[in-house]
Every structure is written in structure tokens, then in C-alpha cells.
N, CA, C and O atoms as CSV, one atom per row, in Angstrom:
chain,resi,resn,atom,element,x,y,z
A,1,MET,N,N,0.856,-1.172,0.000
A,1,MET,CA,C,0.000,0.000,0.000
A,1,MET,C,C,0.900,1.231,0.000
A,1,MET,O,O,1.840,1.327,0.789
A,2,ASN,N,N,0.603,2.159,-0.884
A,2,ASN,CA,C,1.407,3.364,-0.989
A,2,ASN,C,C,0.622,4.577,-0.470
A,2,ASN,O,O,-0.524,4.451,-0.039
A,3,ILE,N,N,1.252,5.736,-0.520
A,3,ILE,CA,C,0.654,6.943,0.034
A,3,ILE,C,C,-0.555,7.405,-0.793
A,3,ILE,O,O,-1.450,8.061,-0.260
A,4,HIS,N,N,-0.586,7.073,-2.071
A,4,HIS,CA,C,-1.692,7.493,-2.926
A,4,HIS,C,C,-2.984,6.752,-2.611
A,4,HIS,O,O,-4.067,7.254,-2.913
A,5,SER,N,N,-2.894,5.593,-2.021
A,5,SER,CA,C,-4.103,4.856,-1.656
A,5,SER,C,C,-4.552,5.149,-0.235
A,5,SER,O,O,-5.590,4.647,0.198
A,6,LEU,N,N,-3.797,5.947,0.495
A,6,LEU,CA,C,-4.154,6.261,1.872
A,6,LEU,C,C,-5.324,7.242,1.962
A,6,LEU,O,O,-6.200,7.080,2.811
A,7,ILE,N,N,-5.348,8.243,1.108
A,7,ILE,CA,C,-6.410,9.255,1.160
A,7,ILE,C,C,-7.778,8.664,0.823
A,7,ILE,O,O,-8.732,8.952,1.546
A,8,PRO,N,N,-7.935,7.851,-0.232
A,8,PRO,CA,C,-9.245,7.216,-0.438
A,8,PRO,C,C,-9.633,6.261,0.682
A,8,PRO,O,O,-10.817,6.095,0.972
A,9,LEU,N,N,-8.639,5.628,1.318
A,9,LEU,CA,C,-8.934,4.752,2.449
A,9,LEU,C,C,-9.474,5.558,3.631
A,9,LEU,O,O,-10.419,5.130,4.292
A,10,LEU,N,N,-8.885,6.710,3.896
A,10,LEU,CA,C,-9.384,7.578,4.960
A,10,LEU,C,C,-10.778,8.109,4.633
A,10,LEU,O,O,-11.607,8.267,5.530
A,11,ALA,N,N,-11.039,8.383,3.369
A,11,ALA,CA,C,-12.379,8.832,2.971
A,11,ALA,C,C,-13.400,7.718,3.172
A,11,ALA,O,O,-14.521,7.977,3.610
A,12,THR,N,N,-13.025,6.493,2.857
A,12,THR,CA,C,-13.923,5.357,3.070
A,12,THR,C,C,-14.239,5.196,4.547
A,12,THR,O,O,-15.385,4.945,4.917
A,13,ILE,N,N,-13.231,5.339,5.386
A,13,ILE,CA,C,-13.438,5.221,6.830
A,13,ILE,C,C,-14.262,6.387,7.363
A,13,ILE,O,O,-15.044,6.210,8.297
A,14,ALA,N,N,-14.102,7.570,6.788
A,14,ALA,CA,C,-14.841,8.747,7.254
A,14,ALA,C,C,-16.333,8.652,6.949
A,14,ALA,O,O,-17.138,9.283,7.633
A,15,TYR,N,N,-16.714,7.882,5.942
A,15,TYR,CA,C,-18.134,7.744,5.607
A,15,TYR,C,C,-18.875,6.828,6.581
A,15,TYR,O,O,-20.099,6.905,6.681
A,16,ILE,N,N,-18.167,5.979,7.289
A,16,ILE,CA,C,-18.810,5.021,8.197
A,16,ILE,C,C,-19.550,5.716,9.334
A,16,ILE,O,O,-20.700,5.357,9.586
A,17,PRO,N,N,-18.958,6.703,10.049
A,17,PRO,CA,C,-19.738,7.389,11.093
A,17,PRO,C,C,-20.940,8.144,10.549
A,17,PRO,O,O,-21.965,8.250,11.222
A,18,LEU,N,N,-20.821,8.665,9.341
A,18,LEU,CA,C,-21.973,9.345,8.742
A,18,LEU,C,C,-23.126,8.381,8.515
A,18,LEU,O,O,-24.285,8.726,8.746
A,19,LEU,N,N,-22.810,7.177,8.062
A,19,LEU,CA,C,-23.863,6.173,7.876
A,19,LEU,C,C,-24.467,5.741,9.207
A,19,LEU,O,O,-25.672,5.502,9.291
A,20,ILE,N,N,-23.643,5.639,10.243
A,20,ILE,CA,C,-24.159,5.261,11.566
A,20,ILE,C,C,-25.080,6.346,12.111
A,20,ILE,O,O,-26.145,6.041,12.648
A,21,ILE,N,N,-24.683,7.597,11.981
A,21,ILE,CA,C,-25.526,8.703,12.436
A,21,ILE,C,C,-26.810,8.758,11.633
A,21,ILE,O,O,-27.886,8.979,12.190
A,22,LEU,N,N,-26.706,8.560,10.339
A,22,LEU,CA,C,-27.896,8.578,9.494
A,22,LEU,C,C,-28.833,7.433,9.839
A,22,LEU,O,O,-30.052,7.606,9.837
A,23,TYR,N,N,-28.277,6.271,10.135
A,23,TYR,CA,C,-29.099,5.118,10.477
A,23,TYR,C,C,-29.796,5.299,11.822
A,23,TYR,O,O,-30.914,4.816,12.006
A,24,SER,N,N,-29.154,5.986,12.760
A,24,SER,CA,C,-29.733,6.146,14.096
A,24,SER,C,C,-30.868,7.171,14.132
A,24,SER,O,O,-31.681,7.156,15.056
A,25,ASN,N,N,-30.930,8.040,13.162
A,25,ASN,CA,C,-32.005,9.042,13.111
A,25,ASN,C,C,-33.219,8.458,12.395
A,25,ASN,O,O,-33.142,8.109,11.217
A,26,ARG,N,N,-34.314,8.356,13.093
A,26,ARG,CA,C,-35.566,7.844,12.534
A,26,ARG,C,C,-36.619,8.904,12.612
A,26,ARG,O,O,-36.432,9.793,13.443
A,27,PRO,N,N,-37.653,8.945,11.904
A,27,PRO,CA,C,-38.035,8.154,10.734
A,27,PRO,C,C,-37.287,8.624,9.487
A,27,PRO,O,O,-36.838,9.766,9.387
A,28,TRP,N,N,-37.177,7.711,8.563
A,28,TRP,CA,C,-36.467,8.031,7.339
A,28,TRP,C,C,-37.409,8.696,6.351
A,28,TRP,O,O,-38.516,8.218,6.104
A,29,GLN,N,N,-36.958,9.786,5.803
A,29,GLN,CA,C,-37.695,10.462,4.747
A,29,GLN,C,C,-36.987,10.179,3.424
A,29,GLN,O,O,-35.976,9.479,3.376
A,30,ARG,N,N,-37.539,10.738,2.362
A,30,ARG,CA,C,-36.972,10.495,1.033
A,30,ARG,C,C,-35.556,11.059,0.939
A,30,ARG,O,O,-34.694,10.447,0.308
A,31,GLN,N,N,-35.302,12.206,1.553
A,31,GLN,CA,C,-33.972,12.810,1.499
A,31,GLN,C,C,-32.931,11.933,2.191
A,31,GLN,O,O,-31.788,11.850,1.740
A,32,LYS,N,N,-33.317,11.288,3.272
A,32,LYS,CA,C,-32.369,10.429,3.971
A,32,LYS,C,C,-32.042,9.180,3.166
A,32,LYS,O,O,-30.903,8.714,3.185
A,33,TRP,N,N,-33.027,8.632,2.459
A,33,TRP,CA,C,-32.762,7.479,1.590
A,33,TRP,C,C,-31.796,7.860,0.475
A,33,TRP,O,O,-30.870,7.114,0.156
A,34,ILE,N,N,-32.027,9.029,-0.111
A,34,ILE,CA,C,-31.151,9.466,-1.196
A,34,ILE,C,C,-29.744,9.735,-0.676
A,34,ILE,O,O,-28.761,9.407,-1.340
A,35,PHE,N,N,-29.646,10.334,0.514
A,35,PHE,CA,C,-28.327,10.580,1.106
A,35,PHE,C,C,-27.631,9.268,1.462
A,35,PHE,O,O,-26.415,9.154,1.307
A,36,ALA,N,N,-28.380,8.284,1.933
A,36,ALA,CA,C,-27.785,6.985,2.249
A,36,ALA,C,C,-27.254,6.313,0.983
A,36,ALA,O,O,-26.165,5.738,1.003
A,37,LEU,N,N,-28.000,6.375,-0.110
A,37,LEU,CA,C,-27.513,5.820,-1.376
A,37,LEU,C,C,-26.274,6.566,-1.862
A,37,LEU,O,O,-25.347,5.962,-2.402
A,38,PHE,N,N,-26.266,7.883,-1.666
A,38,PHE,CA,C,-25.100,8.673,-2.047
A,38,PHE,C,C,-23.882,8.272,-1.216
A,38,PHE,O,O,-22.789,8.113,-1.760
A,39,LEU,N,N,-24.058,8.108,0.093
A,39,LEU,CA,C,-22.937,7.706,0.940
A,39,LEU,C,C,-22.422,6.316,0.581
A,39,LEU,O,O,-21.213,6.087,0.547
A,40,LEU,N,N,-23.337,5.395,0.315
A,40,LEU,CA,C,-22.911,4.044,-0.054
A,40,LEU,C,C,-22.159,4.029,-1.381
A,40,LEU,O,O,-21.171,3.311,-1.533
A,41,SER,N,N,-22.630,4.822,-2.335
A,41,SER,CA,C,-21.922,4.860,-3.621
A,41,SER,C,C,-20.559,5.533,-3.478
A,41,SER,O,O,-19.604,5.130,-4.141
A,42,MET,N,N,-20.456,6.543,-2.631
A,42,MET,CA,C,-19.158,7.178,-2.423
A,42,MET,C,C,-18.198,6.257,-1.671
A,42,MET,O,O,-16.994,6.261,-1.928
A,43,MET,N,N,-18.737,5.469,-0.741
A,43,MET,CA,C,-17.892,4.490,-0.057
A,43,MET,C,C,-17.371,3.442,-1.036
A,43,MET,O,O,-16.198,3.069,-0.995
A,44,ALA,N,N,-18.244,2.976,-1.908
A,44,ALA,CA,C,-17.829,1.977,-2.898
A,44,ALA,C,C,-16.797,2.558,-3.856
A,44,ALA,O,O,-15.840,1.881,-4.232
A,45,TRP,N,N,-16.990,3.806,-4.247
A,45,TRP,CA,C,-16.041,4.454,-5.157
A,45,TRP,C,C,-14.681,4.625,-4.479
A,45,TRP,O,O,-13.648,4.352,-5.090
A,46,SER,N,N,-14.673,5.075,-3.224
A,46,SER,CA,C,-13.416,5.259,-2.508
A,46,SER,C,C,-12.705,3.926,-2.284
A,46,SER,O,O,-11.485,3.837,-2.423
A,47,PHE,N,N,-13.474,2.889,-1.937
A,47,PHE,CA,C,-12.855,1.579,-1.726
A,47,PHE,C,C,-12.301,1.020,-3.033
A,47,PHE,O,O,-11.228,0.417,-3.041
A,48,GLY,N,N,-13.020,1.213,-4.135
A,48,GLY,CA,C,-12.498,0.780,-5.430
A,48,GLY,C,C,-11.245,1.541,-5.818
A,48,GLY,O,O,-10.337,0.984,-6.434
A,49,ASP,N,N,-11.198,2.824,-5.454
A,49,ASP,CA,C,-10.012,3.621,-5.725
A,49,ASP,C,C,-8.830,3.136,-4.891
A,49,ASP,O,O,-7.691,3.142,-5.359
A,50,VAL,N,N,-9.100,2.717,-3.662
A,50,VAL,CA,C,-8.038,2.137,-2.824
A,50,VAL,C,C,-7.490,0.881,-3.482
A,50,VAL,O,O,-6.276,0.691,-3.558
A,51,LEU,N,N,-8.385,0.026,-3.957
A,51,LEU,CA,C,-7.926,-1.208,-4.612
A,51,LEU,C,C,-7.153,-0.909,-5.892
A,51,LEU,O,O,-6.175,-1.588,-6.202
A,52,PHE,N,N,-7.590,0.103,-6.631
A,52,PHE,CA,C,-6.908,0.428,-7.886
A,52,PHE,C,C,-5.525,1.014,-7.634
A,52,PHE,O,O,-4.578,0.685,-8.349
A,53,ARG,N,N,-5.394,1.865,-6.642
A,53,ARG,CA,C,-4.117,2.529,-6.388
A,53,ARG,C,C,-3.147,1.692,-5.562
A,53,ARG,O,O,-1.955,1.998,-5.525
A,54,SER,N,N,-3.625,0.658,-4.909
A,54,SER,CA,C,-2.738,-0.156,-4.075
A,54,SER,C,C,-1.974,-1.163,-4.937
A,54,SER,O,O,-2.157,-1.245,-6.152
A,55,ASP,N,N,-1.133,-1.905,-4.278
A,55,ASP,CA,C,-0.321,-2.908,-4.973
A,55,ASP,C,C,-0.987,-4.277,-5.005
A,55,ASP,O,O,-0.375,-5.249,-5.447
A,56,PHE,N,N,-2.216,-4.368,-4.547
A,56,PHE,CA,C,-2.949,-5.635,-4.572
A,56,PHE,C,C,-3.596,-5.820,-5.938
A,56,PHE,O,O,-3.850,-4.841,-6.640
A,57,PHE,N,N,-3.857,-7.032,-6.313
A,57,PHE,CA,C,-4.570,-7.384,-7.550
A,57,PHE,C,C,-3.949,-6.715,-8.783
A,57,PHE,O,O,-4.636,-6.015,-9.526
A,58,LEU,N,N,-2.678,-6.930,-8.987
A,58,LEU,CA,C,-1.988,-6.297,-10.105
A,58,LEU,C,C,-2.509,-6.769,-11.459
A,58,LEU,O,O,-2.513,-5.999,-12.420
A,59,ASN,N,N,-2.944,-8.009,-11.547
A,59,ASN,CA,C,-3.421,-8.537,-12.822
A,59,ASN,C,C,-4.837,-8.088,-13.145
A,59,ASN,O,O,-5.254,-8.174,-14.300
A,60,GLU,N,N,-5.583,-7.613,-12.163
A,60,GLU,CA,C,-6.974,-7.231,-12.369
A,60,GLU,C,C,-7.183,-5.718,-12.372
A,60,GLU,O,O,-8.298,-5.261,-12.121
A,61,LYS,N,N,-6.156,-4.937,-12.645
A,61,LYS,CA,C,-6.277,-3.469,-12.622
A,61,LYS,C,C,-7.278,-2.966,-13.658
A,61,LYS,O,O,-7.983,-1.990,-13.399
A,62,LEU,N,N,-7.356,-3.589,-14.792
A,62,LEU,CA,C,-8.288,-3.156,-15.829
A,62,LEU,C,C,-9.728,-3.360,-15.383
A,62,LEU,O,O,-10.572,-2.491,-15.598
A,63,TYR,N,N,-10.015,-4.493,-14.767
A,63,TYR,CA,C,-11.372,-4.760,-14.289
A,63,TYR,C,C,-11.746,-3.848,-13.130
A,63,TYR,O,O,-12.889,-3.402,-13.029
A,64,ILE,N,N,-10.789,-3.572,-12.260
A,64,ILE,CA,C,-11.045,-2.666,-11.152
A,64,ILE,C,C,-11.311,-1.257,-11.682
A,64,ILE,O,O,-12.200,-0.568,-11.183
A,65,ALA,N,N,-10.556,-0.829,-12.677
A,65,ALA,CA,C,-10.758,0.499,-13.255
A,65,ALA,C,C,-12.137,0.608,-13.905
A,65,ALA,O,O,-12.805,1.633,-13.769
A,66,LYS,N,N,-12.560,-0.426,-14.600
A,66,LYS,CA,C,-13.889,-0.408,-15.205
A,66,LYS,C,C,-14.980,-0.373,-14.145
A,66,LYS,O,O,-15.975,0.335,-14.303
A,67,GLY,N,N,-14.806,-1.125,-13.070
A,67,GLY,CA,C,-15.773,-1.109,-11.974
A,67,GLY,C,C,-15.822,0.235,-11.280
A,67,GLY,O,O,-16.901,0.718,-10.936
A,68,VAL,N,N,-14.657,0.850,-11.069
A,68,VAL,CA,C,-14.611,2.168,-10.429
A,68,VAL,C,C,-15.292,3.212,-11.307
A,68,VAL,O,O,-15.965,4.105,-10.793
A,69,MET,N,N,-15.130,3.113,-12.605
A,69,MET,CA,C,-15.798,4.071,-13.498
A,69,MET,C,C,-17.317,3.904,-13.459
A,69,MET,O,O,-18.043,4.898,-13.471
A,70,CYS,N,N,-17.801,2.682,-13.414
A,70,CYS,CA,C,-19.251,2.457,-13.299
A,70,CYS,C,C,-19.782,2.978,-11.975
A,70,CYS,O,O,-20.844,3.599,-11.933
A,71,ILE,N,N,-19.061,2.732,-10.904
A,71,ILE,CA,C,-19.479,3.222,-9.590
A,71,ILE,C,C,-19.407,4.742,-9.552
A,71,ILE,O,O,-20.235,5.380,-8.901
A,72,PHE,N,N,-18.434,5.333,-10.236
A,72,PHE,CA,C,-18.330,6.784,-10.288
A,72,PHE,C,C,-19.554,7.401,-10.949
A,72,PHE,O,O,-20.084,8.399,-10.459
A,73,PHE,N,N,-20.009,6.819,-12.057
A,73,PHE,CA,C,-21.198,7.358,-12.718
A,73,PHE,C,C,-22.447,7.190,-11.857
A,73,PHE,O,O,-23.331,8.047,-11.868
A,74,PHE,N,N,-22.521,6.089,-11.114
A,74,PHE,CA,C,-23.623,5.909,-10.169
A,74,PHE,C,C,-23.552,6.952,-9.054
A,74,PHE,O,O,-24.584,7.476,-8.637
A,75,ALA,N,N,-22.343,7.260,-8.565
A,75,ALA,CA,C,-22.172,8.253,-7.508
A,75,ALA,C,C,-22.534,9.648,-8.003
A,75,ALA,O,O,-23.137,10.427,-7.265
A,76,VAL,N,N,-22.179,9.970,-9.228
A,76,VAL,CA,C,-22.538,11.282,-9.786
A,76,VAL,C,C,-24.051,11.398,-9.932
A,76,VAL,O,O,-24.619,12.460,-9.680
A,77,THR,N,N,-24.696,10.326,-10.333
A,77,THR,CA,C,-26.152,10.330,-10.431
A,77,THR,C,C,-26.785,10.512,-9.060
A,77,THR,O,O,-27.754,11.259,-8.922
A,78,GLN,N,N,-26.258,9.846,-8.051
A,78,GLN,CA,C,-26.793,9.998,-6.700
A,78,GLN,C,C,-26.541,11.400,-6.163
A,78,GLN,O,O,-27.374,11.937,-5.433
A,79,LEU,N,N,-25.408,12.001,-6.510
A,79,LEU,CA,C,-25.142,13.378,-6.105
A,79,LEU,C,C,-26.153,14.326,-6.737
A,79,LEU,O,O,-26.630,15.257,-6.088
A,80,HIS,N,N,-26.474,14.088,-7.991
A,80,HIS,CA,C,-27.457,14.914,-8.680
A,80,HIS,C,C,-28.821,14.821,-7.988
A,80,HIS,O,O,-29.453,15.845,-7.725
A,81,TYR,N,N,-29.272,13.613,-7.694
A,81,TYR,CA,C,-30.554,13.436,-7.018
A,81,TYR,C,C,-30.536,14.004,-5.600
A,81,TYR,O,O,-31.536,14.552,-5.135
A,82,PHE,N,N,-29.401,13.873,-4.916
A,82,PHE,CA,C,-29.289,14.423,-3.567
A,82,PHE,C,C,-29.367,15.944,-3.593
A,82,PHE,O,O,-30.031,16.546,-2.749
A,83,LEU,N,N,-28.701,16.561,-4.545
A,83,LEU,CA,C,-28.771,18.030,-4.646
A,83,LEU,C,C,-30.164,18.498,-5.053
A,83,LEU,O,O,-30.629,19.534,-4.578
A,84,LEU,N,N,-30.835,17.745,-5.929
A,84,LEU,CA,C,-32.191,18.121,-6.313
A,84,LEU,C,C,-33.175,17.975,-5.155
A,84,LEU,O,O,-34.123,18.754,-5.052
A,85,SER,N,N,-32.966,16.997,-4.290
A,85,SER,CA,C,-33.884,16.784,-3.183
A,85,SER,C,C,-33.730,17.860,-2.102
A,85,SER,O,O,-34.653,18.094,-1.322
A,86,ASN,N,N,-32.579,18.504,-2.058
A,86,ASN,CA,C,-32.365,19.547,-1.055
A,86,ASN,C,C,-32.743,20.942,-1.534
A,86,ASN,O,O,-32.817,21.866,-0.725
A,87,TYR,N,N,-32.979,21.112,-2.810
A,87,TYR,CA,C,-33.386,22.422,-3.324
A,87,TYR,C,C,-34.868,22.580,-3.246
A,87,TYR,O,O,-35.400,23.620,-3.634
């Protein structure tokens, strides 16, 4: 693991308390569902970025990059819906 994979790893870890706080607040409204999907997609994107930038799975870098790009487009879509729900 190198220094370039440390920042996405810290971002992945930073999303966990946000999900716990979001889960503990009830009742869930539509905005909270959209925010939860946004957090989950950002966690998946950050974790995929950690896998891509690390020294693990050297033979599967192409597949990881394709997966990270798909998750990135899902995260951008969730960001769009999250911003629309707050306006």
C-alpha cells in the first residue's frame, strides 16, 4: 500500500460514522434514503479507488478500473438526485 491509496482509504473510513448517524435518526424520509444511497456509492467508489491505487490485484487493474468508473457514474447520479432533493 502506498501513500496514494491512503487518502481514499481515509475517505472510506470517514463515511462510516456518517452512515451510523444517518441510520440512528428515525423516521427516514426520502432525502435520507437518497443521502444513504449517495454515501454508499461514495464508499464503494473510494474503496475501489483504494484497490486500484494499491499494490494488490496487479493482474486485475483493468477490471477494477472499469468497476470504479461504473461506480463513479452511479455516484454522480446519486449526487445529482441528492442536490435536487435539497433544493
